[in-house]
C-alpha positions as CSV (number, residue, x, y, z in Angstrom):
1,M,-1.5,17.1,-20.7
2,A,-1.5,15.4,-17.1
3,R,0.5,12.8,-16.0
4,L,-0.9,9.6,-16.7
5,F,0.8,7.1,-13.5
6,G,0.2,9.2,-10.0
7,T,2.1,8.0,-7.3
8,D,-0.2,4.6,-6.9
9,G,-0.3,3.3,-11.2
10,V,-3.6,4.3,-13.1
11,R,-6.8,4.8,-11.6
12,G,-9.9,6.7,-12.2
13,L,-13.6,5.3,-13.1
14,V,-14.5,1.8,-15.3
15,G,-15.5,3.4,-18.4
16,R,-15.1,6.5,-18.5
17,D,-11.3,6.8,-16.7
18,I,-9.5,3.2,-17.2
19,T,-11.0,1.3,-19.5
20,A,-9.8,-2.1,-21.5
21,A,-8.7,-1.1,-24.4
22,L,-6.1,1.9,-22.2
23,A,-5.0,-1.9,-20.5
24,L,-4.2,-2.9,-23.5
25,K,-2.5,-0.9,-24.8
26,L,-0.5,0.3,-21.2
27,A,0.8,-3.4,-20.9
28,A,1.8,-4.5,-24.6
29,A,3.6,-0.2,-23.5
30,A,4.5,-1.9,-20.9
31,A,6.1,-5.1,-22.7
32,R,7.4,-3.2,-25.4
33,E,9.7,-0.9,-22.6
34,L,10.5,-4.2,-20.2
35,E,12.1,-6.2,-24.2
36,A,14.1,-3.2,-23.7
37,E,14.9,-2.6,-20.9
38,S,15.8,-6.7,-20.8
39,G,17.3,-7.1,-24.1
40,L,14.7,-9.8,-24.3
41,G,12.4,-9.3,-27.7
42,Y,9.6,-12.1,-28.8
43,G,11.2,-15.1,-30.8
44,R,15.0,-14.8,-28.7
45,A,16.1,-18.3,-28.4
46,V,18.6,-19.0,-25.9
47,D,20.0,-21.8,-25.2
48,T,18.5,-22.6,-22.1
49,G,21.4,-25.4,-21.0
50,G,17.7,-27.8,-21.5
51,V,15.8,-26.1,-18.7
52,R,12.2,-26.9,-20.9
53,D,9.4,-24.2,-19.6
54,H,5.7,-24.5,-19.3
55,R,5.6,-23.3,-23.1
56,P,4.0,-26.0,-25.7
57,E,6.4,-27.2,-28.5
58,P,8.5,-25.4,-30.8
59,V,9.0,-22.6,-28.7
60,A,10.2,-24.2,-25.3
61,E,14.3,-23.4,-26.0
62,K,13.1,-19.6,-26.0
63,I,13.4,-17.7,-23.0
64,R,10.6,-15.5,-23.0
65,L,9.6,-12.5,-20.8
66,R,7.1,-13.4,-17.6
67,A,4.3,-11.6,-16.8
68,I,2.0,-12.2,-13.2
69,V,-1.5,-9.8,-13.7
70,G,-3.7,-10.0,-9.8
71,V,-6.7,-9.0,-9.2
72,D,-8.9,-7.3,-6.3
73,S,-12.8,-9.0,-5.6
74,R,-14.3,-5.5,-8.2
75,V,-16.1,-6.9,-10.6
76,S,-14.3,-4.4,-13.6
77,G,-11.5,-6.7,-13.0
78,D,-11.7,-9.9,-14.8
79,M,-12.2,-7.6,-17.6
80,L,-9.1,-5.1,-16.6
81,A,-7.4,-8.1,-16.2
82,A,-8.3,-9.9,-19.8
83,A,-7.3,-6.4,-21.6
84,C,-3.8,-6.7,-19.7
85,A,-2.6,-9.8,-20.7
86,A,-3.7,-10.0,-24.4
87,G,-1.7,-7.0,-24.8
88,L,1.8,-8.8,-22.8
89,A,1.2,-11.7,-25.1
90,S,0.3,-9.3,-28.2
91,A,4.2,-8.1,-27.1
92,G,5.6,-11.8,-27.1
93,V,4.6,-11.8,-22.6
94,D,4.0,-14.8,-21.1
95,V,0.7,-14.0,-18.8
96,L,0.1,-16.3,-15.6
97,Q,-3.4,-14.8,-14.5
98,A,-3.7,-15.1,-10.7
99,G,-6.7,-14.5,-9.6
100,V,-8.2,-12.7,-6.4
101,L,-5.1,-11.7,-4.1
102,P,-3.7,-9.4,-1.8
103,T,-1.8,-6.1,-4.0
104,P,2.1,-7.5,-1.4
105,G,0.8,-10.8,-2.7
106,L,1.0,-9.8,-6.3
107,A,4.7,-8.5,-5.4
108,F,5.9,-11.1,-3.7
109,L,4.4,-13.8,-6.4
110,A,6.3,-11.7,-8.8
111,K,10.1,-11.3,-6.6
112,H,9.3,-15.4,-5.7
113,E,8.1,-17.3,-8.4
114,G,10.8,-15.9,-10.7
115,F,8.8,-13.5,-13.2
116,D,9.6,-11.0,-14.7
117,L,7.0,-8.1,-14.3
118,G,4.3,-8.8,-11.7
119,V,0.6,-6.2,-13.3
120,M,-1.8,-5.9,-9.8
121,I,-5.0,-4.5,-11.1
122,S,-7.3,-2.5,-7.9
123,A,-8.3,1.0,-6.6
124,S,-7.0,-0.1,-3.1
125,H,-9.5,1.6,-0.6
126,N,-11.9,3.6,-3.8
127,P,-15.2,2.8,-4.6
128,F,-15.6,0.0,-6.3
129,A,-16.7,1.8,-9.4
130,D,-13.3,2.8,-10.2
131,N,-9.8,0.3,-10.3
132,G,-6.3,0.6,-11.0
133,I,-3.0,-0.6,-13.0
134,K,0.1,-0.2,-11.4
135,F,3.3,-2.5,-12.0
136,F,5.6,-4.2,-10.0
137,T,9.8,-4.9,-11.8
138,G,11.1,-9.0,-11.0
139,T,12.7,-7.7,-7.8
140,G,9.1,-7.1,-6.4
141,Y,8.3,-3.1,-6.4
142,K,7.1,-0.4,-7.7
143,L,7.8,1.0,-11.0
144,P,10.1,3.8,-10.5
145,D,8.3,7.3,-12.1
146,G,11.9,7.1,-14.9
147,V,10.2,3.7,-16.9
148,E,5.9,5.1,-16.3
149,D,7.1,7.3,-18.6
150,K,8.4,5.3,-20.6
151,I,5.8,2.7,-21.3
152,E,3.2,6.2,-21.1
153,A,5.8,7.5,-23.7
154,R,5.3,4.1,-25.7
155,L,1.3,4.7,-25.4
156,E,1.1,6.1,-29.1
157,E,4.4,4.6,-31.0
158,E,3.4,2.4,-34.2
159,W,5.0,-1.0,-33.3
160,E,5.1,-4.7,-34.1
161,P,2.8,-7.4,-32.4
162,A,3.6,-10.0,-31.8
163,V,2.7,-13.3,-34.6
164,G,3.0,-16.6,-34.8
165,D,4.8,-19.0,-32.4
166,A,5.9,-15.6,-31.7
167,V,2.6,-14.2,-29.6
168,G,3.2,-14.9,-25.1
169,V,0.5,-17.8,-23.9
170,T,-1.8,-17.0,-21.4
171,T,-2.4,-19.3,-18.6
172,I,-5.0,-19.5,-14.9
173,D,-3.3,-21.1,-11.6
174,H,-5.5,-19.8,-8.8
175,R,-2.9,-22.2,-6.2
176,L,0.1,-19.7,-6.3
177,V,-1.7,-18.1,-3.4
178,E,-0.7,-21.1,-1.5
179,H,2.8,-19.5,-1.8
180,Y,2.0,-16.2,0.0
181,V,0.6,-17.2,2.7
182,D,2.7,-19.6,3.5
183,F,5.8,-16.3,3.7
184,L,3.5,-15.2,5.7
185,V,2.7,-18.2,8.4
186,A,6.4,-18.1,8.0
187,S,6.5,-14.4,8.9
188,A,5.9,-15.2,12.6
189,T,7.3,-15.4,15.8
190,T,5.5,-17.1,17.7
191,R,1.8,-19.4,17.3
192,L,-0.5,-18.2,17.9
193,D,-3.0,-20.6,20.5
194,G,-5.1,-19.3,22.6
195,M,-6.1,-15.5,20.5
196,K,-8.8,-15.4,19.0
197,V,-9.0,-12.4,17.0
198,V,-11.1,-10.9,14.6
199,L,-10.8,-9.3,10.8
200,D,-13.1,-7.2,8.7
201,C,-11.6,-7.9,5.1
202,A,-13.0,-4.6,3.6
203,N,-14.5,-7.8,1.2
204,G,-11.4,-7.3,-1.2
205,A,-9.0,-8.8,-1.6
206,S,-7.4,-10.3,1.8
207,F,-11.1,-12.0,1.5
208,Y,-8.6,-16.2,2.4
209,V,-5.1,-15.2,2.5
210,A,-6.2,-13.0,6.7
211,P,-8.1,-15.7,7.6
212,E,-6.0,-18.9,6.3
213,V,-3.2,-17.6,8.2
214,F,-4.1,-16.6,11.3
215,R,-6.6,-20.3,11.4
216,R,-2.7,-21.8,10.0
217,L,-1.3,-19.7,13.0
218,G,-3.6,-21.5,15.4
219,A,-5.7,-18.3,16.5
220,E,-9.6,-18.3,16.8
221,V,-10.5,-16.5,13.8
222,V,-14.0,-14.4,13.4
223,S,-14.3,-12.8,9.9
224,L,-15.7,-9.7,8.8
225,A,-16.7,-9.3,4.9
226,V,-15.0,-11.4,3.4
227,Q,-18.4,-11.9,0.9
228,P,-16.8,-9.9,-2.7
229,S,-19.5,-9.5,-4.7
230,G,-17.8,-7.4,-7.2
231,S,-19.6,-4.0,-6.0
232,N,-19.3,-4.3,-2.2
233,I,-16.0,-4.0,-2.0
234,N,-14.0,-1.4,1.1
235,Q,-18.5,-0.6,1.0
236,G,-19.0,0.6,4.9
237,V,-16.0,-1.9,5.9
238,G,-11.8,-2.5,6.5
239,S,-9.7,-0.1,7.6
240,T,-11.4,3.0,6.1
241,H,-15.2,2.2,8.2
242,P,-13.7,0.9,10.8
243,E,-16.1,1.4,12.9
244,R,-18.3,-3.0,12.9
245,L,-15.0,-4.1,13.4
246,Q,-14.9,-2.1,16.6
247,R,-17.8,-3.2,18.2
248,A,-17.4,-6.8,16.7
249,V,-14.1,-7.2,19.0
250,V,-16.0,-5.4,21.6
251,G,-18.7,-7.5,21.4
252,L,-17.6,-10.7,21.3
253,E,-14.4,-10.3,23.6
254,A,-11.6,-10.9,21.1
255,D,-7.9,-10.3,21.7
256,A,-7.9,-7.7,19.0
257,G,-8.9,-6.5,14.9
258,F,-8.1,-5.6,12.3
259,A,-9.3,-4.2,9.6
260,F,-7.2,-4.0,6.2
261,D,-8.1,-2.1,3.2
262,G,-10.3,-3.5,-0.2
263,D,-6.5,-4.4,-1.9
264,A,-4.6,-5.6,1.3
265,D,-1.9,-3.4,1.8
266,R,-2.6,-1.5,4.9
267,C,-3.6,-2.4,8.6
268,L,-5.0,-0.5,11.3
269,A,-6.2,-2.5,14.2
270,V,-7.9,-2.1,17.8
271,D,-7.5,-3.5,21.2
272,A,-9.7,-5.4,23.2
273,S,-11.3,-2.0,24.2
274,G,-12.7,-1.6,21.0
275,E,-9.9,0.9,20.6
276,L,-8.3,2.3,17.2
277,V,-5.5,1.6,17.3
278,D,-3.5,3.3,14.2
279,G,-0.3,3.3,11.9
280,D,1.3,5.2,14.2
281,K,0.8,3.1,17.6
282,I,2.1,0.0,15.1
283,M,5.2,1.8,14.1
284,G,5.4,1.8,17.9
285,I,4.7,-1.1,18.9
286,L,7.1,-2.6,15.9
287,A,10.0,-0.3,16.1
288,T,10.5,-0.8,19.9
289,A,10.1,-4.9,19.4
290,L,13.1,-4.7,17.0
291,Q,14.8,-1.8,18.4
292,R,15.0,-4.3,22.1
293,R,15.2,-7.5,19.3
294,G,18.9,-5.8,18.0
295,E,16.9,-6.1,14.8
296,L,16.0,-2.2,13.4
297,A,18.9,-0.4,11.6
298,H,20.5,2.4,12.4
299,D,18.0,2.1,15.7
300,T,15.8,4.6,13.1
301,L,11.9,4.6,11.9
302,V,10.7,6.5,8.7
303,L,7.7,8.1,8.7
304,T,6.2,10.9,6.7
305,V,5.2,14.1,7.9
306,M,1.7,13.3,8.7
307,S,2.3,11.2,11.3
308,N,1.5,12.8,14.6
309,L,4.0,14.4,17.1
310,G,3.2,11.5,19.6
311,L,5.3,9.6,18.3
312,F,8.1,11.7,17.5
313,K,8.0,11.8,21.3
314,A,8.7,9.0,22.7
315,M,10.8,7.2,19.5
316,A,12.8,10.1,20.4
317,A,12.4,9.0,24.1
318,A,13.6,5.5,23.7
319,G,16.6,6.2,21.9
320,I,15.4,5.4,17.7
321,K,14.9,8.1,16.0
322,T,13.0,9.2,13.2
323,V,13.7,10.1,9.4
324,T,10.7,12.3,7.4
325,T,9.2,12.0,3.9
326,G,6.9,13.5,1.9
327,V,2.8,11.6,2.3
328,G,3.4,8.7,0.0
329,D,4.4,5.0,0.6
330,R,6.6,4.8,-2.2
331,Y,8.6,8.5,0.0
332,V,8.9,6.2,2.0
333,L,10.7,3.0,0.5
334,E,12.9,5.3,-1.7
335,E,14.1,6.6,2.3
336,M,14.2,3.5,3.6
337,L,16.2,2.3,0.0
338,R,18.1,4.3,0.4
339,G,19.2,4.4,4.4
340,G,18.9,0.7,4.7
341,Y,16.8,1.5,7.1
342,V,13.6,-1.7,8.4
343,L,10.9,-0.6,9.0
344,G,9.1,2.8,8.0
345,G,4.6,3.6,7.0
346,E,2.5,5.4,6.9
347,Q,-0.6,7.1,9.4
348,S,-3.1,5.4,7.2
349,G,-1.8,2.2,7.8
350,H,1.0,1.9,5.7
351,V,3.3,-0.6,6.9
352,I,6.8,-1.1,5.2
353,M,8.5,-4.5,6.9
354,A,11.6,-4.5,4.4
355,R,13.5,-7.6,5.8
356,H,9.7,-9.3,4.8
357,A,8.6,-7.7,2.3
358,T,8.9,-4.8,-0.6
359,T,5.6,-3.3,-0.2
360,G,3.2,-1.9,2.4
361,D,1.8,-5.7,3.9
362,G,-1.4,-5.8,5.5
363,T,-1.8,-9.0,6.4
364,L,1.6,-9.4,7.2
365,T,1.9,-5.9,9.8
366,A,-1.8,-8.1,11.6
367,V,0.4,-11.2,12.3
368,Q,3.5,-9.7,13.2
369,L,1.7,-6.9,16.1
370,A,-0.4,-10.3,16.8
371,C,3.2,-12.1,17.4
372,E,4.2,-8.9,19.6
373,V,1.3,-9.2,21.2
374,R,1.1,-12.8,22.0
375,S,5.2,-12.6,22.8
376,S,5.4,-9.1,24.8
377,R,1.9,-11.3,27.1
378,E,1.1,-7.4,27.4
379,S,-2.1,-7.0,26.0
380,L,-3.0,-4.6,22.7
381,G,-4.3,-1.6,24.5
382,A,-1.3,-1.7,27.3
383,L,1.2,-1.5,24.2
384,A,-0.7,1.2,22.1
385,G,-0.9,3.1,24.9
386,Q,2.7,3.5,25.3
387,F,2.5,5.8,21.9
388,P,-0.2,8.6,23.6
389,A,-1.6,10.6,20.5
390,Y,-1.5,14.6,20.2
391,P,-4.7,15.8,19.1
392,Q,-4.8,16.5,16.0
393,V,-6.7,18.7,13.7
394,L,-6.9,18.6,9.7
395,I,-9.0,21.3,7.7
396,N,-9.4,21.8,4.5
397,V,-9.2,25.5,2.8
398,P,-10.7,25.2,-0.9
399,N,-10.9,27.2,-4.0
400,V,-7.0,29.5,-3.3
401,D,-4.5,29.0,-4.8
402,K,-2.2,26.3,-3.9
403,A,1.3,27.3,-5.6
404,R,1.8,29.9,-3.0
405,A,1.1,28.4,-0.1
406,A,4.9,27.9,1.0
407,S,5.6,31.4,-0.3
408,D,3.1,33.7,0.7
409,P,4.2,36.2,3.6
410,A,1.3,37.1,5.2
411,V,0.6,32.9,5.2
412,L,4.3,32.1,6.1
413,A,4.2,35.2,9.1
414,A,0.6,33.1,10.1
415,V,2.3,30.2,10.8
416,A,5.7,31.8,11.9
417,E,3.0,32.7,15.1
418,A,0.9,29.7,15.1
419,E,4.4,27.8,15.7
420,A,5.5,30.1,17.7
421,Q,2.7,29.5,20.1
422,L,2.4,26.8,19.9
423,G,6.2,25.7,21.1
424,D,7.8,22.1,21.1
425,T,4.3,21.2,22.6
426,G,3.1,21.7,18.9
427,R,3.3,21.5,14.6
428,V,1.7,23.4,12.2
429,L,2.1,21.1,8.2
430,L,0.8,23.3,5.2
431,R,-0.2,20.8,1.9
432,A,-0.7,21.4,-0.9
433,S,-3.3,19.3,-1.9
434,G,-1.3,17.0,-5.5
435,T,-4.8,16.9,-7.7
436,E,-6.9,20.1,-6.4
437,P,-6.5,23.4,-5.6
438,L,-7.4,22.6,-1.4
439,V,-4.6,23.4,0.8
440,R,-5.1,21.1,4.0
441,V,-3.7,23.8,7.1
442,M,-3.1,20.5,10.3
443,V,-2.1,21.6,13.0
444,E,-1.1,19.1,17.1
445,A,-1.1,20.6,19.9
446,A,-1.4,19.3,23.0
447,T,-4.9,19.6,24.0
448,G,-7.8,19.4,21.2
449,P,-8.7,23.3,21.9
450,E,-5.7,25.0,20.8
451,A,-5.4,22.1,18.3
452,E,-8.8,23.6,16.6
453,A,-7.7,27.4,17.6
454,V,-4.4,27.3,16.0
455,A,-5.6,25.5,12.9
456,E,-9.0,27.5,12.0
457,K,-7.5,31.2,12.8
458,L,-4.4,29.2,10.1
459,A,-7.3,28.2,7.2
460,T,-8.8,31.3,7.4
461,V,-5.6,33.1,7.0
462,V,-4.8,30.9,3.7
463,A,-8.7,31.5,2.6
464,R,-8.4,34.7,2.6
465,H,-4.7,35.2,1.1
466,L,-4.3,32.9,-1.5
467,A,-8.3,32.9,-3.1
468,L,-8.0,32.6,-6.3
């Protein structure tokens, strides 16, 4: 049986893969696992030293586990949030429903507002009909794989729900998002007065937060896609569709634009000429800025294997070391924590700044990048131009035995031949899909035609020798 949790929680089509019943069971299982880990079960009386919580009598003197639940702007969010709250409360956990806020905002509040568990209802950049459930610890980090496995194992176990005053209390407080806004404003290293920015909020979770933060910092703000209907999240807008933002930045003669995805954990930028500034270029700008201030721990940037060769070469020229991980922001974060690094991320716009946050944060990324533009007195285009990208070609080869991609002699020989042809002016990467019988062939080279020719040749070998 396939693992229920993926690389970013449980995600799928609402009504088929993700249901209210599953959400309730998942939340209750997570609560029971949390209680087992903490040693605090529902109804356990603990001396609080006279400190009283928000619960009504007669249980105000009992320490209860507390969870915070947030949603993005999907129509199914409230249903799934209610189901999660019911599951948590049935296991004796007090629940605060925080309403619509970015995923990194939920992580921030879980850590800084004294919660034991965070539950985010979101499917990030997926279409509106999808949704997902992901859990955060009280330290603001996503749950480790091992804990997710334990939660999954508890789904079908017999257990006794809380009764009487042991049942958790559910409250609603949409004002907590203001604490997250305050944090983002305080993270800025300079004011943004006189700077004109266009923000594409994908009709998603950042529709209030991002414009509010930039306005408080003094920027002139033009907002796009800030009218979520429940079904228009990511629909032709946001970081997966930046074309509208690119046109707006040029047409409005703005200094920069920033595009977020549905749950605002990623950010892409646009310079004044309308050129897209991807996650690689953003990380290059931030890494060199941190290094210049002596704040880049171990002079190291953490990247995934999909980052462009141009960034690796630019970092080496700047005296910045790079550490490479597999694809996925959780793997970047794991490496950052292991090595004590402060900056890492993905080309897609997931950027993790460990001194500020425990996860990728699109609004935080936009604020820090805008501050660097202002402080450097350079345009965003000039800063991004220091990190030229090598032409990159990606070909998906379907209907193949992906398990043999790393061992088939003919494929390995073709890869070795391509690497010898490219030398240090290019790069080859073969990646097996995690969910489909598909191998991704990625080639970078000094010129576009060379990258295309090498990629097509490799793809042909993969299709022929790994065919199912």
